[in-house]
N, C-alpha and C positions, 0 to 999 in steps of 0.2 A: 676132383672136379665133379664127380657124380653126387657126392654128399652136398656140395655147395649148390649145385643146380637144383637138387630136391628141396633144399631149404628155401631157395629163392622162389621156386614154384609154389611152395606152401604159403610163403609170405604174400605172393601175388594173389593167390586164391582167397586168403583171409582178407586182404585189403579190398578185393572186389566185393566180397560178401558184406563187409562193413559199409562200403559205399552204397550198395544196393539197399541195405536196410535203412540207411539214412534217407534215401530217395523215397522208399516206401512209406517211411514214417511221415515225411513231408506231405506226400499225397494223401495219406490217411488222416491228416488233420481235418479233412473235409468229410470224413466218414462218420456216420452216426448209426446207432442201433436201429433195427427195423421197426421197433415199437415206439420210437421217439415221436412224440406229438408236436413238440415245439422246441426250437433251438435258436440260439443267438450266435451270429457269426461276426467276427471282427473284420471290418472292411478297410480299416486304415488306422494308423497309430501316431501320425505326425501332427505337429502343431500347424496352425492356419497357414503359415508362410511356406510350408513344404520343405523338402530336402532333396536337392540343394536349394538353398534359400536365396532369394533375389539379392544381388550385390554382395554375396558372401565371398570373402577372400581367405577364409580360414581353411585349415587342413581338412576339416570335417566335410567340406564341400568340394575340395580340389579335384577329385576324380569324377564326381557325380555329374558335372555339366556335360562331359563327353560320354560318360558311361553311366546313365541313370540306373538306379536300383528300382525295378518294377514294383517292389514291395513297399516302397516309401510313399504311401498315400496318406492323405490328410484324414484325421480321425473321424470315423463313422462306424456304426454297427447296423446290422440287419437282423430282423427277427422273422422267422418262418413258422407258420402253423401248417404242418404237413397234412394234418387230418382234414383241415378245411381249405387247403390249397390257397393260402394267403401269405403275402410277404410284405414287410414293412421296413422302411428305411429311416434311420435316425441321423439327422443332419444332412443337408445338401451341400456337399463340399465341392471345391474346384475339380475334384477327381470323380465327380458323379457319373461321368460317362462309363468309366471302367467299373465303378462300384455298383451301378445298377445292373450291369451285365454279370458281375460276380454274384450278386444276390439272386438274379434270375436263374443262373446256372445251378446255384446251391439249392434253390427251392424246387425248380423243375425247368429244365431247358426248353420245354414246350410251352411254358407259361407266358403271359404277357410281358412286354418289355418294362412297362412302368410298374412301380410298386403299388400295392393297394392303398397305401397312405405313406406320407412323409411327416415326421415329427421334427420340429426345429427347437433347438435349445436357446439361441439368441442371435443377435444381428452383428456378429463379427465375421470377417470375410471367409474364414474356413468352415463356417457352419450354415450359411444360407446362400452364398453366391452361386452355387451350382444350379440354383433354380433357373438361371438364365438359359440354360440348355434345354429347358422345357418349352421355350418360346418359339415364335415363328421362324427365327433364323436357324433353328436346329430341329428339335423333336416335334414341335407344334403339338404338344400333348393335349389330351381331351379330359379336362376336369379332374386332374389327379387330386385326390383328397389331401389336404395339407392341414396339419394341426399346429396351432401357434397360440401363444399367450396374447392377451388383449393389446399390449403396446406393439408387439411384433406384428400382429395382424394389421393394426392401423398403419404401421410403417410400410408394410408391403402394399397396402391399398392406396396409399397417398403419396408415394414416391416412385418416380421413374428410375429404371425401366420396369420395376416390379409390378406397378399398377397395370401394365399392359398384359401381364400374365393373367390377371383377374379379369380385365376387360375382354380379352380374347378367349376366356374360359379355358386357359391352359391348366389352371389350378382352381380348386374350390376350397376356400379356407373355413375351417371350423375353429371357433374360439375355445381355448382351454381355460380352466380355472385352477388356481393353486390348490393342490392336494385333493382335487376332485378326479376320481378315476374314470377312465374311458374304457368301456368293455368293447373290444374289437371283435372277438369271437368267443365261443364257449370256452376257449383255452387261454385267451390272452386278455389281460387288463393292463393298461398303461396309466400311471399316475404322475403328473408333473409336480415339482415342488421348487419354490423359489430358492435361489442361492445368491450370496453376495458376489458381485462382479462389476466390471465397468459397464454400466448400463446406459450408454449414450443414446441409443436408438430403441432399445427394447429391454424387457426384463431378461434375466438369465435363469434358466431352470435346469435341473437334473430330472431324471426319470426313474421311477421304480417300475420295472417291467416284470409282471407276474405271469408265469406259465402255470400249467396244471400241477407241477411238482416242485418247482423252484422259483426263486425271485432274484432279480439282479438290480443293483443300482448302477446308473450310468450318469457320471458327473464329469464330463470332459473339461469343464472350465469352472473354477471357483477361486475366490480369494482365500487368504489364510483360514485354516479351519476354525480358529478362535473367533472369526468374524461372523460365523454362521450361528444362527439361533439354536441349531440342533447340535448334539454331541455326535460326531462322526463315529465314534466307537460304538455307541448305542445303535446307530443306524446300520452299521455293519452287522451287528448281532441279530438284526431283523431279517436279513437276506442271506442268500447262499453265495452270491458273488457281489463284489464292490469294484466296479470299473471306474477308477478315479484319476483326477488331474495329476499329472506328473511332468508338467512342462519343463521344469528345470531340475537337475540333480542337486545343484547347490547354487548359491549366489555368485560363485566364482566364474560362472560361464560367460557372463556378460560384462565387458569392460568398456563398452561404448554407449550403454543405456543406463538410465537411473532405475535400478532394480526395484526401488520402492514404488515405482509407477506401474509395475506389472507384478502385483503381489500374489502370485500363485504359491501354493504350498510346495516347497522344495521336497524332493524325495527324501533327503536326509531328515527333514522336519517330520514328514509323515511317518517314517520308520521309527523316529523317536517317540512320536505321539502314540504309535501302536505297539511300542516295545513290550508293554506288560500284558498284551493280549495273549491268550493261549494259542498254541500253534494252529489249532483248528480254525481260529478266527483269522489269523494272519494269512492262511492259505486262501481265504476269500478275496483278499486284496489283489487287484490286478491293475497295475499302473499303466497309463495310456497318455496320449496327447504330448508327445516328446518334441521339444524344440530341436532344431537342427544341430544345436550345440550340445545336446544332452548325450553324454557318453554311453548311456545304457542302450542306445540304439544299436551299438555293437555288442552282441551277446557275449563276446569274448573279452570285453573290457573289465578291468578290476571292479568298476562301479556296478556293472550288471551282475557280476558274480557275487558281489556283496549283497545286493538286493535278494538274489535267489538264496544265498546261504542263510540269510536272516528269515527265510520262510515266506517271502512274498513272491508275487508273480509279475512278469512283464508281458504286456499284451503283444501278440505277434499276429500279423495279418493271416487270415484264414483259420485262426483259432475258433473252435466251436464249443459252446457251452449249452448243455441240455437244460431246458427249463420245464 
């Protein structure tokens, strides 16, 4: 009995140690070195409709309506310049309430609630509708700087309820130009670039975000890679991180929609496209913007493990990249 009790005790101690390490690792995902000037934080990873998804009757949503996963937020990233005490939000999602607080706490809990600027990629619901919370009914913000492309700017200025944000000076819009960089601080430059997508109300852009030491691509939405005038492999070679559209793992996920009408690059297509890249280049690729049907949302799924085993990365909320 004594030998069995000792073994059980040792097992329990080791189990507790492992659990403690995992908790610490999770918390430390927000930790950066003291000399970091600029960092990018992942604030959300899910496609516009969220997870659970409205009217979803699939197994992937079954438990989430009653037991939501607090980490399943719509795709957004934040960038913080610690040296100049500035913070920037990329895309205004339906989860902006939590994401603004996450960004504030990551930057400096004593800093202002509003970001120093918001950058929009396009006029699809997961990428701009969070702006409504800046209006009178909610935050009633004061001239939050907003950067948008010409069509996006015109859309906001000429359509309700967004025009009320302009009229009430909740936001102040600055027009962006394709491939023309905006110097935000001595440490950060942001450059928009047009990408092909369903542009019913606005252009669609990705961003190159340049810090003092590293650069990141942020392309949450794009049609098939071959529709873009640029070679994505060459663009990956110019940066240190490539945070790219991975809405669907494959075309098998949707059996109720015409997949040709939503032509995102499937993860299996992107992995094939990037197959010949050296490992150092593959490690730059961080997949994001997962549809609620995408199996890689579960890190223990065979699909998620395949992505990791092939040398790529899957974005996780609170991941931090030093720029």
